[in-house]
C-alpha positions in Angstrom: 100.0 106.0 89.8 102.8 103.8 88.3 106.6 104.5 90.7 109.8 103.9 87.5 113.6 104.3 87.6 114.6 108.2 86.9 118.2 107.4 86.6 117.7 106.2 82.7 115.9 110.2 82.3 118.7 112.1 84.3 121.6 111.3 82.3 119.8 110.9 79.0 116.9 113.5 79.0 118.4 115.5 82.0 115.5 118.4 82.3 112.5 115.3 81.8 112.4 114.4 85.7 111.9 118.2 86.7 109.3 119.0 84.2 107.0 115.6 85.0 107.7 116.6 89.3 107.0 120.3 88.2 103.6 118.7 86.9 103.2 116.6 89.9 103.7 119.0 92.6 101.0 122.2 90.3 98.2 119.0 90.0 98.9 118.5 93.9 98.5 122.2 94.6 95.3 121.9 93.0 93.5 118.6 95.6 93.6 116.6 92.1 96.7 114.1 94.0 95.2 112.7 97.4 98.1 110.1 98.3 96.3 107.4 101.3 98.7 108.2 103.7 98.0 104.7 106.2 100.6 105.5 108.8 102.6 108.5 110.3 105.2 107.9 111.9 108.2 110.6 114.1 111.5 110.5 112.4 113.0 108.9 114.8 110.4 105.8 114.1 112.0 105.5 110.2 113.5 101.8 110.9 109.3 100.7 111.9 108.4 102.4 108.7 110.7 101.4 106.6 109.6 97.7 108.3 106.7 98.2 107.8 106.8 99.0 103.5 108.8 95.9 103.8 106.7 93.7 104.8 103.6 95.1 102.7 102.1 96.3 106.8 101.4 99.9 105.1 98.3 100.7 103.0 99.1 103.6 102.2 102.1 106.4 102.3 104.4 105.8 105.6 104.9 109.9 106.1 107.6 110.5 108.9 107.2 113.6 110.7 109.3 115.9 112.7 107.8 116.8 116.2 104.6 116.9 117.5 
């Protein structure tokens, strides 16, 4: 998957982002998407998670968790 800027779609075709997200979450629920998570950090470490992404030290998603 490749990211893109949704701002223009939201202004010109507001229904398109909703339909795309519905499809994305449906595919995830069907186990058709398996995002690679390289880091799990507590919410208090959000700054560290951003640093990992900015410094390109994350090989996948950096997931923030709440509590233990």
